[in-house]
C-alpha positions as CSV (number, residue, x, y, z in Angstrom):
1,X,8.4,87.8,136.4
2,X,11.5,87.2,138.5
3,X,11.4,87.7,142.3
4,X,14.6,87.7,144.4
5,X,14.5,86.2,147.8
6,X,17.7,86.9,150.0
7,X,18.7,84.5,152.7
8,X,22.0,84.0,154.5
9,X,24.4,81.2,153.7
10,X,23.6,79.6,157.0
11,X,19.9,79.9,156.4
12,X,20.4,78.3,153.1
13,X,22.4,75.5,154.9
14,X,19.6,75.0,157.4
15,X,17.1,74.6,154.6
16,X,19.2,72.3,152.6
17,X,19.7,70.1,155.7
18,X,16.1,69.9,156.0
19,X,15.0,69.7,152.3
20,X,18.1,68.1,150.7
21,X,21.0,69.8,148.6
22,X,19.5,71.8,145.6
23,X,15.9,71.6,146.8
24,X,15.4,75.1,148.3
25,X,14.2,76.6,144.9
26,X,11.9,73.9,144.2
27,X,10.5,74.1,147.8
28,X,10.1,78.0,147.5
29,X,8.3,77.7,144.0
30,X,6.0,75.1,145.7
31,X,5.2,77.5,148.5
32,X,4.5,80.4,146.2
33,X,2.3,78.2,143.8
34,X,0.3,76.9,146.8
35,X,-0.2,80.5,148.2
36,X,-1.5,81.6,144.8
37,X,-3.9,78.6,144.5
38,X,-5.3,79.3,147.8
39,X,-5.8,83.0,147.1
40,X,-7.2,82.2,143.6
41,X,-9.7,79.8,145.2
42,X,-10.8,82.4,147.7
43,X,-11.4,85.0,145.0
44,X,-13.5,82.6,143.1
45,X,-15.6,81.9,146.2
46,X,-15.9,85.6,147.1
47,X,-16.5,87.0,143.6
48,X,-18.3,84.2,141.5
49,X,-20.8,81.5,141.9
50,X,-18.2,78.8,140.9
51,X,-16.7,75.9,142.7
52,X,-12.8,76.2,142.6
53,X,-12.5,72.6,143.3
54,X,-14.1,71.7,140.0
55,X,-12.0,74.0,137.9
56,X,-8.5,73.6,136.3
57,X,-6.0,76.4,136.9
58,X,-6.5,78.0,133.5
59,X,-10.3,78.0,134.1
60,X,-9.9,79.7,137.4
61,X,-7.8,82.4,136.0
62,X,-10.3,82.9,133.1
63,X,-13.1,83.0,135.7
64,X,-11.7,86.1,137.5
65,X,-10.4,87.7,134.4
66,X,-12.8,90.7,134.8
67,X,-12.8,90.7,138.6
68,X,-11.1,93.7,140.3
69,X,-9.0,92.1,142.9
70,X,-9.3,93.8,146.2
71,X,-6.1,94.9,148.1
72,X,-5.2,93.3,151.5
73,X,-6.3,96.5,153.2
74,X,-9.7,96.3,151.5
75,X,-10.2,92.7,152.3
76,X,-9.2,93.3,156.0
77,X,-11.6,96.4,156.3
78,X,-14.4,94.5,154.5
79,X,-14.7,97.2,151.9
């Protein structure tokens, strides 16, 4: 899956001045991977009796294979 993120030239310059030239894509990928990991761990804690800290990524994905993932609204409302 490809996701497009749009930032201005100036925003890119700001990020590159902080991260280094050519490092924005890598940084964004790390941000996405980290958010996915956190959400995956939360689903495992909420929906299984497993400890996500003891599982590899592939094991985590397998553990929630049959779990119906709640939407953000459902999680917020406690449904």
